[in-house]
Rosetta silent file (secondary structure, phi, psi, omega in degrees, C-alpha in Angstrom):
SEQUENCE: MVELGYTLSSEEHGPMELVEYARRAEEIGFDFVSVSDHFHPWISAQGESPFVWSTLGAIAVATDEIEVGVGVTCPTMRIHPVNVAHAVATVAEMFDGRFTFGVGTGENLNEHVTGHRWPEHDVRLEMLEEAMAVMRNLWSGETTSHRGEHYTVENARLYTVPDEEPKTIASAFGPQTARWAAEHADGLWCSGPNGDVVEAYRNAGGDGPAYTQLHTCYAETEDEAIDTVLEYWPNGSLPGELAQELPTPAHFSQAARLVDREDVAESGTTTDPDPQAHVESIEQATDAGYDHVYVHQIGPDQEHALEFYEEDVLPSVR
SCORE:     score description
SCORE:     0.000 S_00000001
   1 L     0.000  140.560 -177.636  -14.470    0.484    2.966 S_00000001
   2 L   -66.683  140.068  169.251  -11.193    0.418    1.109 S_00000001
   3 E   -89.870  132.695 -176.256  -11.151    1.310   -2.627 S_00000001
   4 E  -110.756  132.798 -175.633   -9.155   -1.181   -4.665 S_00000001
   5 E  -129.551  174.885  179.749   -7.266   -0.185   -7.759 S_00000001
   6 E  -134.830  135.036 -179.502   -4.976   -1.397  -10.528 S_00000001
   7 E   -77.242  129.375  169.227   -1.838    0.134  -11.908 S_00000001
   8 E  -102.236  100.384 -172.492   -1.525    1.055  -15.568 S_00000001
   9 L   -83.375  100.400  178.704    2.246    1.073  -15.917 S_00000001
  10 L   -63.485  -22.320  179.162    3.200    3.462  -18.675 S_00000001
  11 L   -73.367  -19.766 -173.261    6.836    2.369  -18.416 S_00000001
  12 L  -114.845   -8.920 -173.120    5.961   -1.224  -19.468 S_00000001
  13 L  -137.503  147.467  177.073    2.995   -0.993  -21.859 S_00000001
  14 L   -73.500  171.180 -173.760    1.982    0.863  -24.969 S_00000001
  15 H   -65.006  -38.717 -177.656   -0.913    3.275  -25.007 S_00000001
  16 H   -75.963  -25.940  169.967   -3.520    1.035  -26.510 S_00000001
  17 H   -64.055  -45.129 -179.646   -2.526   -1.780  -24.071 S_00000001
  18 H   -61.242  -41.757  177.971   -3.032    0.578  -21.230 S_00000001
  19 H   -59.473  -44.688 -176.679   -6.519    1.462  -22.557 S_00000001
  20 H   -66.697  -42.716 -177.345   -7.415   -2.238  -22.772 S_00000001
  21 H   -67.604  -34.939  175.596   -6.129   -2.921  -19.202 S_00000001
  22 H   -62.623  -43.341  179.351   -8.251   -0.002  -17.934 S_00000001
  23 H   -63.913  -44.267  176.656  -11.301   -1.431  -19.628 S_00000001
  24 H   -63.657  -40.151  176.731  -10.614   -4.890  -18.179 S_00000001
  25 H   -60.343  -39.058  177.199  -10.045   -3.514  -14.701 S_00000001
  26 H   -66.013  -42.670  179.078  -13.477   -1.883  -14.861 S_00000001
  27 H   -62.347  -42.105 -178.092  -15.015   -5.101  -16.107 S_00000001
  28 H   -67.619  -32.058  179.609  -13.416   -7.145  -13.333 S_00000001
  29 L   117.739   10.993  171.002  -14.653   -4.777  -10.604 S_00000001
  30 L   -63.238  149.629 -175.777  -11.720   -2.685   -9.566 S_00000001
  31 L   -83.542  -26.476 -177.523  -12.772    0.675   -8.114 S_00000001
  32 E  -158.394  162.189  169.661  -10.081    2.758   -9.795 S_00000001
  33 E  -126.698  152.490  174.496   -6.973    2.661  -12.004 S_00000001
  34 E  -127.249  128.429 -179.324   -3.877    4.795  -11.767 S_00000001
  35 E  -111.443  133.359 -177.906   -1.664    5.503  -14.769 S_00000001
  36 L   -82.104  152.877 -175.892    1.881    6.708  -14.404 S_00000001
  37 L  -114.229   98.825  179.829    3.289    9.853  -16.025 S_00000001
  38 L  -132.536  143.218  169.760    6.873    9.268  -17.258 S_00000001
  39 L   -83.592  -37.151  175.802    9.006   10.645  -20.022 S_00000001
  40 L  -115.146  149.400  163.546   11.478    7.746  -19.678 S_00000001
  41 L   -70.231  168.537  174.505   10.963    4.207  -18.426 S_00000001
  42 L   -65.089  -51.058  179.274   13.099    3.355  -15.344 S_00000001
  43 L  -131.856  154.235 -173.525   15.175    0.848  -17.350 S_00000001
  44 L   -63.623  -28.297  178.548   15.232    0.218  -21.064 S_00000001
  45 L   -61.788  -23.967  178.591   13.910   -3.336  -20.629 S_00000001
  46 L   -67.645  -44.437  160.067   10.608   -1.905  -19.582 S_00000001
  47 L    89.438   -0.862 -177.842   10.409   -0.517  -23.096 S_00000001
  48 L  -140.210  168.689  171.864    7.606    2.083  -23.172 S_00000001
  49 L   178.220   63.765  179.127    6.670    5.606  -22.076 S_00000001
  50 L   -67.078  161.424  176.160    3.649    6.967  -23.981 S_00000001
  51 L   -73.044  115.348 -165.719    2.358   10.454  -23.374 S_00000001
  52 H   -62.743  -34.392 -176.249   -0.063   10.031  -20.532 S_00000001
  53 H   -67.203  -32.244  173.441   -2.503   12.815  -21.503 S_00000001
  54 H   -68.593  -42.892  179.302   -3.239   11.182  -24.866 S_00000001
  55 H   -61.733  -41.585  179.099   -3.654    7.812  -23.193 S_00000001
  56 H   -62.940  -35.943  176.807   -6.097    9.266  -20.614 S_00000001
  57 H   -63.299  -38.193  176.784   -8.276   10.661  -23.370 S_00000001
  58 H   -72.429  -33.414  175.330   -8.651    7.208  -24.892 S_00000001
  59 H   -65.828  -33.709  178.902   -9.349    5.669  -21.436 S_00000001
  60 H   -61.023  -38.283 -177.475  -12.114    8.203  -20.931 S_00000001
  61 H   -78.468  -35.148 -173.539  -13.838    6.888  -24.060 S_00000001
  62 H   -80.158  -15.026 -176.638  -13.165    3.189  -23.303 S_00000001
  63 L  -124.355  164.035 -174.878  -14.552    3.183  -19.763 S_00000001
  64 L  -121.051  -38.855 -170.022  -17.831    4.241  -18.182 S_00000001
  65 L  -127.613  -28.298 -170.232  -17.702    4.296  -14.359 S_00000001
  66 L   -65.318  141.825  175.486  -14.236    3.439  -12.966 S_00000001
  67 E   -72.627  145.332 -175.247  -12.328    6.177  -11.273 S_00000001
  68 E  -133.028  128.021  174.168   -9.075    7.142  -13.055 S_00000001
  69 E  -124.408  157.547  172.951   -6.081    8.931  -11.613 S_00000001
  70 E  -103.314  122.924 -172.287   -2.683    9.988  -12.925 S_00000001
  71 E  -134.307  100.891  -10.855   -0.052    8.908  -10.380 S_00000001
  72 E  -130.954  163.307 -179.406    1.816   11.102  -10.389 S_00000001
  73 E   -96.961  143.285  169.128    2.648   14.181  -12.527 S_00000001
  74 L  -107.077  106.345 -174.598    5.418   16.629  -11.811 S_00000001
  75 L   -93.845   39.257 -171.311    4.018   19.979  -13.097 S_00000001
  76 L  -118.396  -37.360 -169.276    7.155   22.052  -12.561 S_00000001
  77 L  -125.061  -56.768 -175.243    9.945   21.568  -15.088 S_00000001
  78 L   -65.938  -35.625  175.867    9.362   19.319  -17.998 S_00000001
  79 L  -131.819  128.885  178.452    5.963   20.900  -18.779 S_00000001
  80 L   -60.396  141.794 -177.486    5.019   24.400  -17.645 S_00000001
  81 H   -59.423  -20.932  173.657    2.153   24.370  -15.148 S_00000001
  82 H   -61.986  -46.590 -176.831    0.004   26.455  -17.590 S_00000001
  83 H   -71.590  -36.117  174.691    0.120   23.522  -20.033 S_00000001
  84 H   -62.357  -44.686  179.892   -0.420   20.875  -17.260 S_00000001
  85 H   -60.189  -40.627  176.904   -3.407   22.802  -16.060 S_00000001
  86 H   -57.984  -51.216  179.122   -4.731   22.860  -19.651 S_00000001
  87 H   -59.028  -47.719 -179.108   -4.296   19.076  -19.960 S_00000001
  88 H   -60.599  -45.207 -178.288   -5.853   18.337  -16.543 S_00000001
  89 H   -59.409  -43.308 -178.473   -8.855   20.538  -17.262 S_00000001
  90 H   -68.262  -44.854  179.108   -9.626   18.842  -20.538 S_00000001
  91 H   -63.243  -43.078  177.428   -9.160   15.332  -19.152 S_00000001
  92 H   -56.000  -45.247  178.105  -11.213   16.154  -16.124 S_00000001
  93 H   -62.941  -36.192  179.688  -14.020   17.380  -18.342 S_00000001
  94 H   -69.483  -33.748  179.924  -13.835   14.147  -20.366 S_00000001
  95 H   -84.511  -14.222  171.944  -14.086   11.955  -17.283 S_00000001
  96 L    55.074   52.567  173.745  -17.022   13.974  -15.855 S_00000001
  97 L    96.130   -2.143 -175.852  -16.060   13.653  -12.182 S_00000001
  98 L   -97.175    0.127 -169.611  -14.117   10.360  -12.447 S_00000001
  99 E  -105.940  138.825  172.552  -10.592   11.894  -12.599 S_00000001
 100 E  -122.425  131.060 -176.246   -7.974   12.427   -9.854 S_00000001
 101 E  -102.078  106.723  174.655   -4.848   14.423  -10.423 S_00000001
 102 E   -87.185  133.853  178.841   -1.747   13.133   -8.563 S_00000001
 103 E  -125.291  156.616  175.925    1.216   15.508   -8.230 S_00000001
 104 L  -161.871  175.706 -176.155    4.712   15.159   -6.890 S_00000001
 105 L   -85.754    0.449  167.882    8.118   16.759   -6.965 S_00000001
 106 L    87.619 -177.494  174.481    9.339   14.369   -9.718 S_00000001
 107 L  -133.236  145.766  177.204   12.476   12.451  -10.574 S_00000001
 108 H   -54.732  -32.984 -179.581   15.594   13.675  -12.371 S_00000001
 109 H   -46.518  -46.533 -175.049   14.961   10.728  -14.770 S_00000001
 110 H   -97.186  -35.606 -164.788   11.996   12.584  -16.376 S_00000001
 111 H   -88.213  -18.464 -175.661   12.456   16.229  -15.554 S_00000001
 112 H   -78.867   -2.777 -170.578   15.986   17.054  -16.596 S_00000001
 113 H   -66.112  -23.557  177.838   15.233   16.465  -20.301 S_00000001
 114 H   -88.961    4.906  174.365   14.537   20.130  -21.039 S_00000001
 115 L    92.944    2.321  177.068   17.904   21.127  -19.672 S_00000001
 116 L   -68.972  145.623  169.431   16.792   22.549  -16.271 S_00000001
 117 L   -66.457  141.955  176.799   19.153   22.073  -13.328 S_00000001
 118 L   -87.909  109.820 -176.419   17.791   19.417  -10.938 S_00000001
 119 L   -81.784  169.050  176.137   17.284   21.233   -7.617 S_00000001
 120 L   -69.999  167.211 -171.865   17.227   19.860   -4.085 S_00000001
 121 H   -61.953  -38.402 -177.044   13.935   18.595   -2.651 S_00000001
 122 H   -63.625  -38.046  178.921   13.028   21.697   -0.689 S_00000001
 123 H   -70.171  -38.788  176.667   13.280   23.827   -3.813 S_00000001
 124 H   -61.223  -36.880 -179.605   11.283   21.309   -5.792 S_00000001
 125 H   -70.192  -40.858  175.886    8.542   21.451   -3.119 S_00000001
 126 H   -62.344  -39.079  179.167    8.475   25.263   -3.416 S_00000001
 127 H   -64.950  -39.349  179.110    8.154   24.909   -7.198 S_00000001
 128 H   -67.305  -43.345  179.707    5.244   22.474   -6.768 S_00000001
 129 H   -60.991  -43.686 -179.657    3.463   24.754   -4.348 S_00000001
 130 H   -69.195  -37.720  179.890    3.674   27.694   -6.740 S_00000001
 131 H   -63.171  -39.589 -177.987    2.704   25.523   -9.720 S_00000001
 132 H   -66.302  -37.560  176.672   -0.416   24.278   -7.888 S_00000001
 133 H   -65.688  -37.093  176.131   -1.447   27.853   -7.132 S_00000001
 134 H   -65.455  -47.816 -178.755   -1.109   28.741  -10.810 S_00000001
 135 H   -61.100  -43.900 -178.740   -3.085   25.682  -11.880 S_00000001
 136 H   -67.146  -38.570  175.082   -5.952   26.263   -9.405 S_00000001
 137 H   -61.630  -37.561  179.827   -6.253   29.878  -10.592 S_00000001
 138 H   -72.099  -35.114 -176.391   -6.548   28.677  -14.213 S_00000001
 139 H   -68.690  -14.162  176.349   -9.109   25.938  -13.311 S_00000001
 140 L   -71.686  -15.643 -177.425  -11.363   28.762  -12.117 S_00000001
 141 L    83.774    3.399  179.188  -11.846   29.771  -15.739 S_00000001
 142 L   -94.602  157.697  172.820  -10.753   33.352  -15.032 S_00000001
 143 L   -59.601  131.778 -171.064   -7.960   35.193  -16.747 S_00000001
 144 E  -127.533  127.824  169.775   -4.755   34.586  -14.844 S_00000001
 145 E  -123.683  144.406 -177.892   -1.470   36.532  -14.664 S_00000001
 146 E  -152.490  133.469  173.632    1.259   35.502  -12.248 S_00000001
 147 E  -129.000   95.876 -178.173    4.806   36.711  -11.552 S_00000001
 148 L  -114.258 -169.095 -179.048    6.363   34.421   -9.019 S_00000001
 149 L   -69.146  -33.886 -175.808    9.766   33.133   -8.034 S_00000001
 150 L  -114.043  -20.984 -172.170    9.617   30.233  -10.518 S_00000001
 151 L  -139.024  145.178  172.057    6.865   30.907  -13.034 S_00000001
 152 E  -121.679  130.609  176.356    5.480   33.718  -15.113 S_00000001
 153 E  -128.649  130.566 -177.325    1.976   33.674  -16.577 S_00000001
 154 E  -127.486  118.066  170.500    0.499   36.395  -18.666 S_00000001
 155 E    52.453   46.771 -177.264   -3.211   36.787  -19.562 S_00000001
 156 E   -99.125  132.912  176.529   -3.891   33.033  -19.612 S_00000001
 157 L  -140.187  132.873  172.722   -7.445   31.703  -19.541 S_00000001
 158 L   -93.755  124.243 -179.230   -8.780   28.146  -19.909 S_00000001
 159 L   -91.545  -24.702  174.338  -12.120   28.061  -21.685 S_00000001
 160 L  -103.690  102.410 -174.713  -12.668   24.356  -21.243 S_00000001
 161 L  -135.472  145.674  175.897  -12.839   23.656  -17.528 S_00000001
 162 L   -69.785  162.669  178.904  -14.790   21.124  -15.429 S_00000001
 163 L   -63.171  -33.792  178.450  -17.646   22.289  -13.232 S_00000001
 164 L  -119.496  145.921 -179.453  -15.613   21.388  -10.098 S_00000001
 165 L   -59.449  136.563  178.164  -11.926   21.852   -9.536 S_00000001
 166 L   -57.663  143.620  172.474   -9.965   18.554  -10.066 S_00000001
 167 E   -69.339  126.032 -175.313   -9.068   16.686   -6.960 S_00000001
 168 E  -112.993  116.484  179.157   -5.239   17.105   -6.434 S_00000001
 169 E  -110.428  128.161 -174.718   -3.530   14.345   -4.384 S_00000001
 170 E   -99.015  136.306  177.871    0.112   14.956   -3.443 S_00000001
 171 E   -78.495  140.828 -179.124    2.787   12.280   -3.344 S_00000001
 172 L  -149.504  138.602  176.973    4.871   11.923   -0.190 S_00000001
 173 L  -118.025    1.251  178.374    7.517    9.344    0.836 S_00000001
 174 L  -150.550  166.187 -175.173    8.334   10.860    4.253 S_00000001
 175 H   -58.413  -36.995 -179.418    6.639   12.700    7.073 S_00000001
 176 H   -56.952  -53.971 -179.364    7.869   16.179    6.023 S_00000001
 177 H   -67.560  -32.359  178.179    6.155   16.020    2.646 S_00000001
 178 H   -64.789  -39.876  174.174    3.117   14.299    4.098 S_00000001
 179 H   -61.651  -39.242  176.232    2.629   17.286    6.413 S_00000001
 180 H   -60.619  -45.603 -179.884    2.974   19.547    3.337 S_00000001
 181 H   -62.867  -36.093  178.175    0.333   17.521    1.551 S_00000001
 182 H   -61.327  -30.495 -177.591   -2.099   17.899    4.453 S_00000001
 183 H   -88.423  -33.788 -167.925   -1.889   21.717    4.009 S_00000001
 184 H  -112.195   -9.469 -174.152   -1.707   22.001    0.246 S_00000001
 185 L  -129.765  170.396 -177.461   -3.438   19.087   -1.359 S_00000001
 186 L   -90.818    1.999 -178.113   -6.740   17.179   -1.243 S_00000001
 187 L   179.559  178.857 -176.518   -5.206   13.874   -0.336 S_00000001
 188 E  -117.548  138.440  174.485   -2.037   11.777    0.056 S_00000001
 189 E  -123.529  131.513 -173.868   -0.289    9.463   -2.496 S_00000001
 190 E  -142.445 -177.379  174.378    2.359    7.027   -1.321 S_00000001
 191 E  -137.561  131.559 -177.621    3.941    3.671   -2.138 S_00000001
 192 L    81.198  167.743 -176.832    3.898    0.652    0.102 S_00000001
 193 L   -83.373   54.848 -174.781    2.219    0.199    3.475 S_00000001
 194 L   -78.979   96.540 -176.873    4.151    3.069    5.030 S_00000001
 195 H   -67.818  -30.751 -176.430    2.226    3.793    8.222 S_00000001
 196 H   -66.012  -34.311 -177.834    4.513    6.657    9.323 S_00000001
 197 H   -73.223  -45.978  179.867    3.669    8.694    6.258 S_00000001
 198 H   -69.024  -31.980  177.109   -0.159    8.413    6.471 S_00000001
 199 H   -66.495  -41.250  179.402    0.036    9.042   10.265 S_00000001
 200 H   -65.653  -37.873  177.417    2.010   12.257    9.694 S_00000001
 201 H   -61.544  -50.815 -178.746   -0.557   13.319    7.092 S_00000001
 202 H   -61.399  -45.396 -174.179   -3.483   12.630    9.423 S_00000001
 203 H   -67.089  -21.654  177.544   -1.805   14.222   12.456 S_00000001
 204 L   -88.128    4.215  178.271   -1.197   17.382   10.374 S_00000001
 205 L    97.356    6.870  178.140   -4.943   17.677    9.687 S_00000001
 206 L   -70.792  120.535  178.470   -5.065   15.848    6.345 S_00000001
 207 L  -121.278   18.516  178.640   -8.547   14.427    5.994 S_00000001
 208 L   -89.245 -176.725 -178.140   -8.543   13.512    2.293 S_00000001
 209 L   -68.771  149.465  177.626   -8.171   10.071    0.702 S_00000001
 210 E  -120.030  111.548 -177.516   -4.835    8.219    1.236 S_00000001
 211 E   -96.415  143.717  162.681   -3.604    6.277   -1.797 S_00000001
 212 E  -146.454  146.126  178.097   -0.817    3.716   -1.862 S_00000001
 213 E  -102.548  136.391  178.869    0.563    1.378   -4.492 S_00000001
 214 E  -112.124  128.021  178.139    1.637   -2.188   -3.806 S_00000001
 215 E   -83.090  135.883  179.614    4.065   -3.925   -6.159 S_00000001
 216 E  -146.707  158.713  169.669    3.227   -7.507   -7.046 S_00000001
 217 L  -142.298  105.928  174.482    4.123  -10.117   -9.657 S_00000001
 218 L   -85.269  128.825  173.966    1.756  -12.957  -10.199 S_00000001
 219 L  -149.362  175.819 -177.253    3.140  -16.035  -11.944 S_00000001
 220 L   -63.169  -36.551  179.954    2.791  -19.789  -11.751 S_00000001
 221 L  -130.190  158.058  175.026    5.732  -20.084   -9.357 S_00000001
 222 H   -64.668  -37.079  175.273    7.527  -17.658   -7.073 S_00000001
 223 H   -58.437  -41.048  178.840   10.802  -18.293   -8.820 S_00000001
 224 H   -65.745  -40.145  179.523    9.222  -17.222  -12.142 S_00000001
 225 H   -63.478  -46.055  177.421    7.790  -14.118  -10.497 S_00000001
 226 H   -59.893  -42.345  175.862   11.184  -13.120   -9.051 S_00000001
 227 H   -55.829  -42.764 -179.451   12.830  -13.687  -12.446 S_00000001
 228 H   -67.121  -42.463  176.790   10.274  -11.316  -13.945 S_00000001
 229 H   -60.830  -40.905 -178.248   10.837   -8.656  -11.313 S_00000001
 230 H   -68.193  -33.643  177.806   14.579   -8.804  -11.853 S_00000001
 231 H   -73.665  -41.686 -169.323   14.095   -8.384  -15.604 S_00000001
 232 H  -110.946  -17.264 -175.318   11.459   -5.700  -15.635 S_00000001
 233 L  -147.024   45.408  177.974   11.405   -3.899  -12.283 S_00000001
 234 H   -68.980  -21.185  177.842   14.736   -4.218  -10.402 S_00000001
 235 H   -57.400  -24.804 -178.600   14.536   -0.491   -9.850 S_00000001
 236 H   -70.192  -14.392  178.052   11.945   -1.134   -7.097 S_00000001
 237 H  -102.168    5.479  177.919   14.737   -2.630   -4.943 S_00000001
 238 L   -75.900  138.923 -171.898   17.118    0.282   -5.208 S_00000001
 239 L   -86.814  162.001  168.454   17.647    1.964   -1.847 S_00000001
 240 L    63.415 -139.877 -172.044   17.291    5.536   -0.584 S_00000001
 241 L   -96.516   11.745 -176.545   16.860    8.513   -2.928 S_00000001
 242 H   -55.860  -38.794 -177.835   18.390    6.939   -6.043 S_00000001
 243 H   -60.982  -27.206  179.129   14.950    6.867   -7.780 S_00000001
 244 H   -86.546  -25.868 -166.895   14.782   10.676   -7.484 S_00000001
 245 H  -103.828  -32.312 -177.780   18.422   11.363   -8.449 S_00000001
 246 L   -69.330  141.930 -166.652   19.615    9.115  -11.271 S_00000001
 247 L   -92.636  -23.390 -169.918   19.226   10.848  -14.610 S_00000001
 248 L  -138.078  160.244  173.634   18.818    8.164  -17.328 S_00000001
 249 H   -61.379  -30.308  178.744   17.512    4.555  -17.821 S_00000001
 250 H   -64.493  -42.089  177.393   21.109    3.564  -18.473 S_00000001
 251 H   -63.850  -41.484  178.166   22.114    4.736  -14.971 S_00000001
 252 H   -61.898  -40.510 -179.825   19.187    2.823  -13.486 S_00000001
 253 H   -66.770  -33.846  178.621   20.176   -0.294  -15.391 S_00000001
 254 H   -68.804  -43.301 -178.981   23.761    0.021  -14.073 S_00000001
 255 H   -65.077  -37.019 -175.192   22.508    0.412  -10.504 S_00000001
 256 H   -69.508  -12.485  175.234   20.103   -2.534  -10.938 S_00000001
 257 L   -65.431  -21.639  177.118   23.041   -4.901  -11.572 S_00000001
 258 L   -79.548  -11.891 -177.722   23.492   -4.765   -7.776 S_00000001
 259 L   -82.980  130.858  175.632   19.980   -6.117   -7.177 S_00000001
 260 L  -120.938 -179.108 -176.417   19.718   -9.880   -6.522 S_00000001
 261 H   -58.881  -37.159  177.970   16.919  -12.286   -5.685 S_00000001
 262 H   -64.730  -37.288  178.332   17.235  -11.654   -1.969 S_00000001
 263 H   -64.122  -40.386  178.808   16.776   -7.925   -2.554 S_00000001
 264 H   -64.103  -39.660  178.844   13.525   -8.587   -4.410 S_00000001
 265 H   -64.482  -29.928 -176.013   12.327  -10.796   -1.566 S_00000001
 266 H   -94.649   -2.515 -174.646   13.050   -8.029    0.908 S_00000001
 267 L   -78.548  -13.314 -173.549   11.586   -5.197   -1.200 S_00000001
 268 L    91.113   -0.106  178.860    7.960   -5.874   -0.216 S_00000001
 269 L   -76.456  132.376  178.194    6.931   -6.979   -3.701 S_00000001
 270 E   -81.612  114.186 -177.285    4.453   -9.837   -3.490 S_00000001
 271 L  -116.512   -4.589 -178.157    5.797  -12.768   -5.581 S_00000001
 272 L   -77.338  122.562 -178.672    4.015  -15.587   -3.878 S_00000001
 273 L   -70.101   -6.004  179.449    1.275  -17.105   -6.164 S_00000001
 274 L   -68.910  123.723  177.814   -0.895  -17.975   -3.099 S_00000001
 275 H   -53.624  -30.720 -177.442   -3.945  -15.663   -3.185 S_00000001
 276 H   -65.503  -30.844  179.248   -3.690  -15.223    0.618 S_00000001
 277 H   -65.232  -36.551 -178.771   -0.281  -13.501    0.205 S_00000001
 278 H   -76.859  -36.416  173.845   -1.912  -10.832   -1.988 S_00000001
 279 H   -59.643  -45.052  178.941   -4.851  -10.506    0.325 S_00000001
 280 H   -61.635  -37.416  178.770   -2.530  -10.013    3.265 S_00000001
 281 H   -63.095  -44.672  176.734   -0.561   -7.382    1.402 S_00000001
 282 H   -63.416  -41.679 -178.793   -3.717   -5.346    0.827 S_00000001
 283 H   -67.738  -30.636  175.514   -4.838   -5.817    4.412 S_00000001
 284 H   -65.118  -37.904  179.196   -1.439   -4.646    5.633 S_00000001
 285 H   -70.404  -42.255  177.885   -1.871   -1.418    3.675 S_00000001
 286 H   -65.507  -40.674 -178.407   -5.419   -0.827    4.980 S_00000001
 287 H   -63.056  -28.940  177.510   -4.296   -1.589    8.544 S_00000001
 288 H   -72.655  -17.949  177.496   -1.639    1.164    8.055 S_00000001
 289 L   119.473    7.687 -178.578   -4.319    3.674    7.303 S_00000001
 290 L   -90.269  134.057 -179.963   -4.694    3.736    3.531 S_00000001
 291 L  -109.541   -0.699  169.554   -8.229    3.790    2.128 S_00000001
 292 E  -130.609  109.903 -176.018   -7.229    3.580   -1.583 S_00000001
 293 E  -120.459  126.486 -179.131   -4.931    0.618   -2.289 S_00000001
 294 E  -130.554  152.158 -173.075   -3.852   -0.354   -5.805 S_00000001
 295 E  -113.837  140.044  176.569   -1.645   -3.150   -7.138 S_00000001
 296 E  -106.725  107.254  175.265    1.047   -2.969   -9.788 S_00000001
 297 E   -84.361  115.053 -177.179    1.482   -6.235  -11.640 S_00000001
 298 L   -79.167  134.789  173.537    5.123   -6.214  -12.852 S_00000001
 299 L   101.770  175.855 -169.461    5.895   -7.570  -16.297 S_00000001
 300 L   -76.773  -18.544 -173.285    4.145   -8.225  -19.559 S_00000001
 301 L   -86.890   81.982  176.883    1.620  -10.855  -18.299 S_00000001
 302 L   -83.585  -38.302 -175.422   -1.275   -8.604  -17.272 S_00000001
 303 H   -64.039  -41.819  176.914   -4.183  -10.741  -18.350 S_00000001
 304 H   -67.101  -33.581  175.159   -3.417  -13.661  -16.087 S_00000001
 305 H   -67.420  -39.500  178.206   -2.929  -11.303  -13.208 S_00000001
 306 H   -63.113  -42.082  175.889   -6.211   -9.661  -13.864 S_00000001
 307 H   -61.557  -46.352 -177.067   -7.985  -13.059  -14.003 S_00000001
 308 H   -59.577  -46.730 -178.746   -6.209  -14.085  -10.761 S_00000001
 309 H   -68.324  -37.198  179.819   -7.366  -10.951   -8.915 S_00000001
 310 H   -62.771  -42.625 -171.624  -10.931  -11.308  -10.345 S_00000001
 311 H   -89.488  -38.480 -165.494  -11.252  -14.914   -9.209 S_00000001
 312 H  -117.695  -17.187 -173.057   -9.078  -15.286   -6.135 S_00000001
 313 H  -113.074  -56.173 -176.887   -8.233  -11.942   -4.535 S_00000001
 314 H   -55.851  -42.098  178.071  -10.971   -9.325   -4.935 S_00000001
 315 H   -62.505  -19.204 -175.222  -13.731  -11.589   -3.480 S_00000001
 316 H   -91.471  -11.705 -178.154  -11.602  -12.099   -0.336 S_00000001
 317 L  -116.586   14.002  176.994  -11.096   -8.361    0.382 S_00000001
 318 L  -120.155    0.000    0.000  -14.624   -7.141   -0.196 S_00000001
């Protein structure tokens, strides 16, 4: 049976709001939540970007049973993998088996801030592979030294580690990285009902969970929902690899001026207030092969969306 989740959008909400939405998602009956890890929001109108590891600690205290994932962290440039491994180990210990660690090759938007050159995708994938090896060695609780192509670690040991190694789910938006995830990670993380990606993952031997995020905006009318998407999430309609390459929220805002109402309608974001449209979106993702499907309510009105899913959507997909 599919696991249903709710997005905690760090780009749009402050840390204590995210904690409250996690608590409400558990109360309503969602199976898991996923919180994004960003240094910057995509555009300045989104307005937030709290440090995810602090937020996760508070969520661990505010919830009891719901699964929680970070979707996704880039553990290669902005924060050294030694420090990411330290954060993950502590958070995993706090959640006592409820935590999932999502990783990816990142976006220039977040990772260039320490002054590193932004490399091409194949190099970023090499960096991620090496970073994951470093982190897994540290999660063993043994003293770790490492001299690799991208990272050096000397006499590092984590003393607070969970009993079991954290589950690491790798983000992929195309078949090449999906095949890499099948070999190097415990599962697949994607966006949208992209059947080609999950098929490539399974064909390459990937047998872990497959996560995907669906963008939605619930409002009283579809016009109101589209207006909200244009104000707070036009970046979702930008084509190609722009999301990985643009360096600042100002650049995203400039690119977003090209996005119009028709682009939102064609982006796959569910803006129809009819519950059946939201049910069909989830069913499309499960039919594509995803067993963990979570929804991102765009914009500030989270409470009405949570109530809508509680009353009109979740009962229809369970």
